[in-house]
ZAMARGU-4260 file (C-alpha; in steps of 0.2 Angstrom, whole numbers, plus 5000, padded with zeros to 4 digits):
<rodrens>
0) 5000/5000/5000 | 5006/5018/4996 | 5005/5028/5012 | 5013/5045/5007 | 5020/5055/4993
5) 5030/5071/4993 | 5031/5082/4977 | 5043/5096/4974 | 5043/5107/4958 | 5031/5094/4950
10) 5018/5101/4938 | 5009/5116/4947 | 5016/5111/4964 | 5031/5119/4972 | 5029/5108/4987
15) 5016/5096/4993 | 5014/5081/5004 | 4999/5069/5003 | 4995/5054/5015 | 4985/5039/5009
20) 4974/5026/5017 | 4968/5009/5012 | 4953/5007/5001 | 4946/5023/4993 | 4956/5040/4993
25) 4945/5054/4986 | 4953/5070/4980 | 4939/5084/4976 | 4941/5101/4968 | 4938/5111/4953
30) 4948/5108/4937 | 4965/5115/4936 | 4969/5113/4954 | 4981/5098/4953 | 4970/5083/4956
35) 4976/5074/4941 | 4994/5079/4945 | 4994/5070/4961 | 4989/5054/4952 | 5002/5057/4939
40) 5016/5060/4953 | 5010/5043/4960 | 5012/5034/4943 | 5029/5042/4940 | 5036/5038/4958
45) 5030/5020/4957 | 5032/5016/4938 | 5045/5030/4932 | 5033/5035/4918 | 5018/5046/4916
50) 5000/5040/4912 | 4998/5057/4903 | 5014/5061/4894 | 5027/5050/4884 | 5041/5060/4891
55) 5045/5067/4909 | 5051/5085/4904 | 5034/5093/4904 | 5031/5087/4922 | 5044/5100/4928
60) 5036/5115/4936 | 5038/5131/4925 | 5053/5141/4929 | 5063/5125/4936 | 5074/5112/4928
65) 5071/5097/4940 | 5058/5089/4950 | 5059/5077/4965 | 5046/5064/4971 | 5048/5054/4987
70) 5036/5042/4996 | 5033/5025/5005 | 5025/5010/4997 | 5024/4993/5006 | 5035/5000/5020
75) 5049/5004/5008 | 5056/5022/5005 | 5056/5028/4987 | 5064/5043/4979 | 5065/5049/4961
80) 5074/5064/4955 | 5072/5070/4937 | 5083/5082/4928 | 5089/5086/4910 | 5106/5078/4913
85) 5103/5065/4926 | 5090/5054/4935 | 5092/5048/4952 | 5083/5033/4959 | 5084/5028/4977
90) 5076/5013/4986 | 5077/5011/5005 | 5090/5025/5005 | 5102/5017/4993 | 5104/5024/4975
95) 5100/5011/4962 | 5110/5010/4946 | 5096/5002/4937 | 5077/5002/4939 | 5074/4983/4939
100) 5072/4980/4957 | 5063/4996/4960 | 5050/4993/4947 | 5045/4976/4955 | 5037/4985/4970
105) 5020/4991/4964 | 5008/4989/4949 | 4997/5004/4943 | 4982/5005/4933 | 4975/5022/4927
110) 4957/5025/4922 | 4953/5042/4914 | 4940/5050/4902 | 4954/5050/4889 | 4954/5031/4889
115) 4940/5032/4876 | 4955/5035/4864 | 4959/5016/4867 | 4944/5013/4856 | 4942/5027/4844
120) 4959/5034/4843 | 4975/5029/4834 | 4984/5012/4835 | 4998/5021/4845 | 4986/5023/4860
125) 4982/5004/4860 | 5001/5000/4858 | 5005/5011/4873 | 4991/5002/4883 | 4999/4985/4879
130) 5017/4992/4883 | 5012/4999/4900 | 5004/4983/4905 | 5018/4971/4897 | 5032/4981/4905
135) 5024/4978/4922 | 5021/4960/4922 | 5035/4953/4910 | 5053/4956/4915 | 5059/4955/4897
140) 5046/4966/4890 | 5053/4983/4894 | 5070/4978/4888 | 5064/4970/4872 | 5053/4986/4868
145) 5068/4997/4871 | 5079/4987/4860 | 5067/4987/4846 | 5064/5006/4847 | 5083/5008/4846
150) 5085/4997/4831 | 5070/5006/4823 | 5078/5023/4826 | 5094/5018/4819 | 5087/5010/4803
155) 5075/5026/4800 | 5091/5037/4802 | 5099/5027/4789 | 5084/5028/4777 | 5084/5047/4779
160) 5102/5048/4774 | 5105/5054/4756 | 5109/5037/4748 | 5107/5022/4760 | 5116/5007/4753
165) 5108/4990/4752 | 5122/4982/4762 | 5120/4995/4776 | 5102/4992/4777 | 5104/4973/4778
170) 5115/4976/4793 | 5102/4986/4801 | 5088/4974/4797 | 5095/4960/4808 | 5093/4968/4825
175) 5076/4975/4819 | 5070/4958/4815 | 5077/4950/4830 | 5069/4962/4843 | 5054/4964/4832
180) 5050/4945/4832 | 5052/4945/4851 | 5041/4960/4854 | 5027/4953/4843 | 5027/4937/4852
185) 5026/4946/4869 | 5012/4957/4863 | 5002/4942/4855 | 5003/4932/4871 | 4998/4947/4881
190) 4982/4950/4871 | 4977/4932/4873 | 4980/4934/4891 | 4969/4949/4892 | 4954/4943/4881
195) 4944/4933/4893 | 4947/4946/4907 | 4941/4960/4895 | 4926/4950/4889 | 4920/4947/4907
200) 4923/4965/4913 | 4913/4971/4898 | 4898/4960/4902 | 4898/4966/4920 | 4900/4985/4916
205) 4887/4985/4902 | 4875/4974/4911 | 4870/4967/4894 | 4874/4951/4884 | 4885/4961/4871
210) 4901/4952/4867 | 4918/4961/4867 | 4931/4953/4856 | 4949/4958/4855 | 4963/4952/4843
215) 4981/4956/4841 | 4984/4964/4823 | 5003/4963/4819 | 5011/4977/4810 | 5017/4966/4796
220) 5006/4955/4785 | 5016/4939/4786 | 5033/4934/4790 | 5042/4950/4796 | 5058/4947/4786
225) 5048/4944/4770 | 5037/4959/4773 | 5052/4970/4776 | 5061/4964/4760 | 5045/4967/4750
230) 5043/4985/4757 | 5061/4990/4753 | 5057/5001/4737 | 5043/5010/4746 | 5053/5013/4762
235) 5067/5021/4751 | 5054/5032/4744 | 5046/5037/4760 | 5062/5036/4770 | 5055/5027/4785
240) 5052/5009/4791 | 5034/5005/4786 | 5031/4987/4793 | 5034/4980/4810 | 5028/4980/4828
245) 5028/4999/4828 | 5013/4997/4817 | 5004/4984/4828 | 4986/4986/4834 | 4972/4978/4843
250) 4956/4976/4834 | 4941/4978/4846 | 4923/4972/4841 | 4907/4972/4850 | 4895/4959/4844
255) 4906/4957/4829 | 4905/4975/4824 | 4921/4987/4824 | 4919/4996/4840 | 4928/5012/4833
260) 4916/5013/4819 | 4899/5007/4825 | 4898/5007/4844 | 4890/5022/4852 | 4900/5034/4863
265) 4893/5025/4879 | 4898/5008/4872 | 4915/5014/4867 | 4917/5021/4885 | 4912/5004/4892
270) 4924/4995/4881 | 4938/5006/4887 | 4933/5004/4905 | 4933/4985/4902 | 4951/4985/4895
275) 4957/4994/4911 | 4948/4983/4923 | 4955/4968/4913 | 4972/4976/4915 | 4969/4976/4934
280) 4963/4958/4935 | 4978/4952/4925 | 4989/4960/4938 | 4980/4952/4952 | 4981/4935/4943
285) 5000/4937/4940 | 5005/4945/4956 | 4993/4937/4968 | 4988/4955/4974 | 4978/4969/4965
290) 4987/4984/4958 | 4985/5002/4964 | 4970/5010/4955 | 4970/5028/4949 | 4952/5034/4944
295) 4953/5051/4936 | 4936/5061/4936 | 4926/5047/4927 | 4912/5043/4939 | 4903/5059/4937
300) 4903/5056/4918 | 4894/5039/4919 | 4875/5036/4921 | 4870/5029/4938 | 4868/5011/4932
305) 4885/5010/4923 | 4893/5019/4938 | 4887/5006/4951 | 4892/4992/4940 | 4910/5000/4938
310) 4911/5002/4957 | 4907/4983/4959 | 4919/4978/4946 | 4934/4987/4954 | 4945/4974/4964
315) 4938/4976/4982 | 4955/4974/4990 | 4964/4987/4979 | 4969/5004/4985 | 4960/5017/4975
320) 4964/5035/4972 | 4949/5044/4964 | 4948/5062/4958 | 4931/5072/4955 | 4925/5089/4955
325) 4912/5085/4968 | 4904/5069/4976 | 4886/5075/4972 | 4885/5060/4960 | 4887/5048/4974
330) 4870/5044/4983 | 4876/5032/4997 | 4888/5032/5011 | 4906/5034/5006 | 4920/5025/5015
335) 4938/5031/5014 | 4948/5046/5015 | 4942/5062/5007 | 4953/5077/5003 | 4948/5093/4995
340) 4956/5108/4987 | 4950/5124/4996 | 4958/5141/4991 | 4972/5131/4982 | 4976/5121/4998
345) 4973/5102/4999 | 4964/5099/5016 | 4959/5082/5022 | 4941/5080/5029
</rodrens>
């Protein structure tokens, strides 16, 4: 369980300390006061990445060059310092040369209104969803992903050179194919693992007999090496690699109809929620304990029936951090810690 976090020069905060309890932790306040930034700080402290930004530089408070986060999780002391030239990672007061051991401590799932982009957005959003999950449950996933990205950047740089030579391209093909094949296999296995959890969660949240089906759609049509060789003339013309795992996708269908084209907005939101609940259940199945859940301002957007079903679908034992502009949407008794931004200051009720 996460018990506290301290922020310095992070987003809009010069300095802030937040204490957490088990179960529900509600953060109430108008938009722009920093509720989501608290959740983001938790994600960065525990996972060294943001659920909102692909890079960490935008998280530094305006007018500063570094930020620092510290906290306690499962009775371990954590500290992460970010700067343009160096990152410092400390676990139980000992600086860590690599994040491997640090990242084993906690798993995180984020639910937000923007999750609808998992359904109607570009394939990049769905790849990022897979990568965020895979990096937390498969030790080799993060390393394989980084190795493929390095190989892809190097090959694209060569393709952008004035006259890339076939022999040079062939040399860059080898690491791309090696790491790409491994990444594709990891993603395909991950989607198969997610499928039953997502289908069950979708039925629970929708309260209907609609069937959600998800499939892995690789970024190459057949054998990666064959596809890469066939695409060479087009790559030389476009000056970029056009096949491979960086073009992977997940197809999502509701009752055999493409969810991004034919599902209503309410149905699309239900699919997105089901994917995130499935993510949480995969963590629970793999680790034997539920992840920390961050629920960012979504309960107020749901109709009462869907909201109640979502409440019931969240892992009961999980610690939950929930943001909202108010709690007027909740009609019953609330259990948990409630903190509210009043005149720019976070106060616990």
